[in-house]
C-alpha positions in Angstrom: -13.5 -30.4 10.4 -10.7 -29.8 12.7 -8.5 -32.6 14.0 -6.5 -32.1 17.1 -3.5 -34.1 17.8 -2.0 -35.0 21.2 1.7 -34.9 20.7 2.1 -37.2 23.8 0.3 -39.9 22.1 2.4 -39.5 18.9 5.8 -41.2 18.5 8.8 -40.5 15.9 9.8 -43.6 13.6 12.9 -43.8 15.7 10.7 -44.6 18.8 11.0 -41.4 20.8 8.3 -39.1 21.4 7.3 -36.6 18.8 7.6 -33.0 19.3 6.3 -32.2 15.7 3.6 -33.3 13.1 4.1 -32.7 9.7 0.4 -31.9 8.6 1.1 -32.7 4.8 2.9 -36.0 5.2 1.4 -37.0 8.4 4.9 -37.9 9.8 6.1 -37.3 13.3 9.4 -36.3 14.5 11.3 -36.1 17.8 13.5 -33.4 18.4 16.8 -34.9 17.1 15.0 -36.2 13.9 13.4 -33.0 13.3 16.4 -30.8 13.5 18.2 -33.3 11.1 15.3 -33.2 8.8 15.4 -29.4 8.4 18.8 -29.3 7.9 18.7 -32.0 5.1 15.9 -30.4 3.4 17.8 -27.1 3.2 20.8 -29.0 1.7 18.5 -30.7 -0.5 17.2 -27.3 -1.6 20.5 -26.1 -2.2 21.7 -28.9 -4.3 18.4 -28.9 -6.4 18.8 -25.0 -7.3 22.7 -25.4 -7.5 22.9 -22.4 -5.1 26.5 -23.1 -3.8 29.5 -24.0 -5.6 33.2 -24.8 -4.1 34.9 -21.5 -3.6 32.0 -19.3 -3.1 32.2 -16.3 -0.7 28.5 -15.8 0.5 27.1 -13.0 2.4 24.3 -13.9 4.8 21.6 -11.2 5.2 20.9 -11.5 8.8 17.9 -9.3 10.2 17.8 -11.0 13.7 14.4 -12.4 13.0 13.8 -16.3 13.1 14.4 -16.9 9.5 17.8 -15.3 9.4 18.9 -16.8 12.5 18.1 -20.4 11.4 19.7 -19.4 8.0 22.9 -18.7 9.7 22.6 -22.0 11.9 22.1 -24.1 8.9 24.6 -22.1 6.5 27.3 -22.2 9.6 26.9 -26.1 9.9 27.2 -26.5 6.0 30.3 -24.2 5.9 32.0 -26.2 8.5 31.3 -29.4 6.7 32.4 -28.3 3.3 35.4 -26.2 4.5 35.6 -24.6 1.2 33.0 -21.8 1.2 33.4 -18.5 3.0 30.8 -17.0 4.8 29.9 -13.1 6.0 27.1 -11.5 7.4 25.4 -8.3 7.7 22.6 -6.5 9.6 21.1 -3.6 8.4 20.1 -0.8 10.8 17.3 1.1 9.1 17.4 3.5 12.1 13.9 3.0 13.0 12.6 5.2 16.3 10.3 3.4 18.9 9.7 4.3 22.5 12.8 3.4 24.3 15.4 3.5 21.6 16.1 1.8 18.2 13.8 -0.7 17.0 16.9 -3.0 15.4 19.1 -2.9 18.7 17.5 -6.3 20.0 18.0 -8.1 16.6 21.3 -6.9 16.1 22.5 -8.4 19.5 20.7 -11.8 18.6 22.5 -11.7 15.1 26.1 -11.0 17.0 25.3 -14.2 19.2 24.6 -16.6 16.3 27.3 -15.3 14.1 29.9 -15.5 16.7 28.7 -19.2 17.4 29.9 -20.1 14.0 32.9 -17.6 13.8 31.1 -15.8 11.1 32.4 -12.1 10.5 29.3 -10.0 11.2 29.2 -6.4 10.0 26.3 -3.8 11.0 25.9 -1.0 8.6 23.0 1.9 8.9 20.8 3.7 6.5 22.3 7.0 7.9 25.7 5.9 7.2 25.0 5.0 3.7 22.2 7.1 2.8 22.6 10.3 4.8 19.4 9.7 7.0 17.5 7.0 8.8 14.5 5.3 7.5 12.4 7.4 10.3 14.0 10.6 9.0 13.0 9.7 5.4 9.6 8.8 6.6 9.1 12.3 8.3 10.6 13.9 5.1 7.9 12.2 3.0 10.2 11.6 0.2 8.3 8.7 -1.6 5.1 7.7 -2.8 3.6 4.7 -1.2 4.4 2.9 2.2 7.6 3.2 4.1 8.4 -0.4 3.0 8.9 0.9 -0.4 11.9 3.1 0.3 13.2 0.6 2.8 13.1 -2.1 0.4 15.2 -0.1 -2.1 17.8 0.9 0.4 18.0 -2.6 2.1 18.7 -4.2 -1.4 21.5 -1.6 -2.1 22.9 -1.7 1.2 23.2 -5.6 1.2 24.7 -5.2 -2.4 27.3 -2.5 -1.3 28.3 -4.8 1.7 28.7 -7.8 -0.8 30.9 -5.7 -3.1 33.0 -4.5 -0.1 33.6 -8.1 1.2 34.2 -9.5 -2.3 31.0 -12.0 -1.7 29.9 -13.6 -5.1 26.3 -14.4 -3.6 23.9 -13.2 -1.1 21.8 -15.7 1.0 18.7 -14.6 2.3 16.2 -16.2 4.8 13.2 -16.2 2.8 11.0 -19.3 3.8 8.2 -21.3 1.8 5.5 -19.0 2.9 7.2 -15.8 1.9 8.0 -17.4 -1.5 4.4 -18.7 -2.1 2.9 -15.4 -1.3 5.1 -13.4 -3.4 4.5 -15.8 -6.3 0.6 -15.4 -6.1 1.0 -11.5 -5.5 2.9 -11.6 -8.8 0.2 -13.6 -10.6 -2.3 -11.3 -9.5 -0.6 -8.4 -10.7 0.5 -10.1 -14.3 4.1 -9.6 -13.5 5.6 -12.4 -15.4 9.2 -11.1 -15.1 9.2 -11.3 -11.2 7.5 -14.7 -11.3 10.3 -15.8 -13.4 12.8 -14.4 -10.7 14.5 -11.9 -13.3 15.7 -9.6 -10.7 19.3 -10.4 -11.5 19.0 -9.5 -15.2 22.6 -8.0 -15.2 25.7 -9.3 -14.4 26.3 -6.3 -12.3 23.6 -7.8 -9.6 25.2 -10.2 -7.0 23.0 -13.4 -7.4 20.7 -14.2 -4.4 20.3 -17.6 -3.1 17.2 -18.8 -0.7 18.1 -21.9 1.1 15.1 -21.9 3.2 12.5 -21.5 0.2 11.3 -25.1 0.7 11.2 -24.9 4.5 7.6 -23.6 5.8 7.4 -20.9 8.4 6.1 -23.1 10.8 9.0 -25.4 10.6 11.4 -22.7 11.0 9.7 -21.4 14.1 9.8 -24.8 15.5 13.8 -25.2 14.6 14.6 -22.1 16.3 12.6 -23.0 19.4 14.1 -26.5 19.7 17.6 -25.0 19.2 16.9 -22.4 22.0 17.7 -19.6 19.7 16.3 -16.0 20.6 15.2 -13.9 17.8 13.3 -10.5 17.2 9.7 -11.1 17.5 8.0 -7.8 17.4 7.1 -6.6 13.9 8.8 -3.4 12.4 6.1 -0.6 13.4 6.0 0.4 9.6 5.5 -3.3 8.2 2.0 -3.3 6.9 1.4 -4.5 3.5 -2.3 -4.6 2.6 -1.9 -6.8 -0.4 0.6 -9.2 1.3 -1.5 -9.6 4.2 -4.7 -10.5 2.1 -2.8 -13.1 0.1 -1.3 -14.7 3.3 -4.9 -14.9 4.5 -6.3 -16.4 1.3 -3.2 -19.0 1.2 -3.7 -19.9 4.9 -7.5 -20.5 4.3 -6.9 -22.4 0.9 -4.1 -24.6 2.6 -6.9 -26.3 4.9 -8.8 -27.7 1.9 -6.0 -28.1 -0.6 -2.8 -30.0 0.8 0.4 -28.9 -0.4 -0.7 -25.6 -2.0 2.7 -23.8 -1.0 4.8 -26.3 -2.7 2.3 -26.3 -5.4 2.9 -22.5 -6.1 6.8 -23.1 -5.8 6.6 -25.7 -8.5 4.5 -23.7 -10.5 7.2 -20.8 -10.6 9.8 -23.4 -11.2 8.1 -24.9 -14.4 7.7 -21.5 -15.7 11.4 -20.7 -15.5 11.9 -24.0 -17.6 9.5 -23.3 -20.2 9.8 -19.5 -20.7 12.8 -17.5 -21.8 12.4 -13.9 -21.5 14.9 -11.6 -23.6 17.7 -10.0 -21.1 17.3 -6.4 -20.5 20.1 -4.1 -21.1 20.0 -1.7 -18.0 21.2 1.9 -17.6 23.9 3.1 -15.2 22.8 5.7 -12.6 24.4 9.1 -13.5 25.1 9.8 -10.0 26.7 6.5 -8.5 27.0 4.2 -11.4 24.9 1.4 -10.3 22.3 -0.4 -12.6 18.9 1.2 -13.0 15.9 0.6 -15.2 16.2 1.1 -19.1 13.8 4.0 -18.7 15.6 6.0 -15.9 18.8 7.8 -15.6 18.8 7.6 -11.8 18.6 4.7 -9.6 15.9 4.6 -6.8 18.3 5.1 -4.0 19.9 8.3 -5.6 16.6 9.5 -6.3 15.3 9.2 -2.8 18.7 10.5 -1.5 18.2 13.6 -3.9 14.6 14.2 -2.6 15.7 13.9 0.8 18.4 16.3 0.7 16.3 19.0 -0.9 13.7 18.7 1.7 16.2 18.8 4.5 18.0 21.8 2.9 14.5 23.5 2.5 13.9 22.9 5.9 17.0 24.3 7.3 16.9 27.2 5.3 13.6 28.2 6.6 14.8 27.8 10.3 17.4 30.3 9.6 14.9 33.1 8.5 
């Protein structure tokens, strides 16, 4: 049974007319109380997971979408309040060609506006600058197996790490929300990937730790927060973004959530409990023979260098044929 609520009949606990209804708790919020509620929820998450310490230098990964825009807003407020943490921001320009220009240009402008609001130094770095070619050029060269998201994810993580090292940041903050986290946990359960479930991505001290201040805030809440604050953000999806497995998992979770209240939080709680109960031996990583960065124990070359080498070979082959 679908219940339709008319917001003009709902009121916040403070007495003002409601603009948002939390379907899980049944609590209604006015604009002011809702914005305060989301900020406090993010701060509570930060404290619960001990994400931030006094003196931290944190790099914000700002794509220009709603999640990263809200991340900057909340972290910017927190930094002003604490006055003992330093924030930087980076936007990655993948070089995705679309009709009319570069896909990321719009997002870069939105990222610039929000970072300027909080006086956060903002850097834009491109795949071409770091890896010798744009994502579109890598896709055309067909240097990888799988989707474009595979090579993009590898390059994005490396790019953000490189900028963090350059700026002296000791932590990287991303805008992953509760929906993202729940989907990833369920995907890893289906794959039987315990290490990923336990968040062992940072298995070497050479990796800069990631923090996710929005991981307990739903996508719906983030969208409403951005709307109420009047922020502009990139809406159009990346033309390459299509993860068949994630799409199916997203659909399943949406269906299940209509029957099981709090299923997203349940998945995050499940992961947290596993982290407390299970310990996996630390893995010793190899160092890439080309760049010196960490790579898997079974490989001498890291993925970014592997892609770059293959890309260079194909480009050189094309150029040599053109000269014949």
